N, C-alpha and C positions, 0 to 999 in steps of 0.2 A: 145751393152753395155747398152744403155738406156733401152731397152726392159728387160734386165736381172734385172736391178735395180728396174724397175717398178714392175716386177713380185715378186721380193724379198719383196718390201714394201707391196704389196697386201697380200702376204702370211703371213708376220709378223703381219699385222693388223688383219687378220682373226684368226690367232693363239692367239693373245692377247685377242680378243673378246671372243673366245671360253674358254680361261683360266679364264677370269673374270666372264663370264656367268656361268660357271660350278663350280665356286669356292664354292658355297653353296652345301655341301653334304646333303644327305637325313637326316643324324643325326642332322645337323644344322637346317634343316627345321623342324624336329620333336621338337627340343628344342624351336624354335620360336613359333610353334603351341601350345606347352604346356604353354609357357609364355603368349600367347594371351588368352588361355582358363582361366588361373589364373586371368588375368586382367579382363576378362568378369565376372568371379565369384565374384571377389572383387567389381566390379562396381555394380553388382546385389545386393550384400549384403549391400553396402552403400546406394543404392536406397531404399531397404526395410527398413533400419534403419531410413532413412530420412522420409519415409512415416509414420513409427511408431512415430517418434518425432513430426511430423506434427499433427497427430491425437491426441497425448497426449497434445500438445500445444493447439489445438482447444478445447479439453474437459476441460482443466484447465481454459482457457479463458471463456468458456461457463458457467462453474460453478461460477466463480467470477462475471460474468455479471448477472447471475440469482440472486445472492445475492443482488447486487446493484439494480436491477429492482424491487425485492421484497421490499427492503427498500424504494425505490421511491414510490411504491404503498402504503406502510404503511403511509408515510408522507402525501400523497395526501388524503388518507382516514381520517387521523387526521384533516387535514385542512377542509375537508368537514363537519366533525362533528362540528368543531369550527364555521364555517360559518353558518351552519344550526341553531346553537344555538344563533347566534347573530341577532340583529335587525338592522343591518347596511343597509343603503339605497343603497349601492353598492353590495348588496348580489347577485343579478342576474349576475352582471359583474364578480364577483369572481367565481361563479359557472361555468360560461362559460369558464373562464381561467383554472379552475381546470379540466373541461372536456377535454380541449385541451391537458393539461399536461398528463392526464390519457390516452388519445388516442395516444400521442407520445410514452408514456411508453409501451403501448400494441404493437405499431408498431415496436419498437426496440426489444421487446421480440419475436415477430414473425420473425423478420429479422435474429436474431441469431439462432432461431430454424430451419429456412428454409435454412440456409447457406449450400452449398454443397462444399466439399473439392475440391480444384483446385491447380494450381501451387503456389509455395511458394510466388511469387511476388504478385499474386492476394490476397493471404491470408494476407500479410502484409498491402496491401492497404485497404483491408476490415477492418482489425483491427484498422488502423489509422482513417479511416472514422467513424467507429462505436464508437471509443473512443471519437472522437470530438462530435458526436451526443449525447453521454452519458454525456459529460461535459456540453454541452448546456442545456440539460434537467435538470441536477443537479443544474446548476446556476438558471434556471427558477424556479425550486421548492424552492430553497433557497430564492430567491427574493420574491416569493409569501408567503413563511412562515414568512419572516421578516415583510411584510405588515400586515399579520394577527396578529402578536405579538404586533404591535403598537396600535391596537384597544383597 
């Protein structure tokens, strides 16, 4: 009797496993495959759009920075003219400071020109760091301009 119950349990278990394992028909598998293909297509489209948005963001940022850098250069050039026209005893010191500001402006211009697109996280970090550098340069130029105005 024990043997009979044991055989019945084994047979029932095997039948249950076969039923559960074979439950997915080929049509169900085809539907799953089609859904997976659609998901891949959607993901590829989202990735492509993300790349386009990233490039557009970079180009927009680059254009706005170019305008700011050009304005910085214009202010530096104006201060050079003012300093060269003055007979201040600190003229050499001011010229040296202006040369540093001009160099920093040129460095930032090269940095934005040479930036290569990468992951979005790196781009955000680059923008934040670059904006901080631009703010520092802008403050330095403003401080220098205020000193020139006081003369």
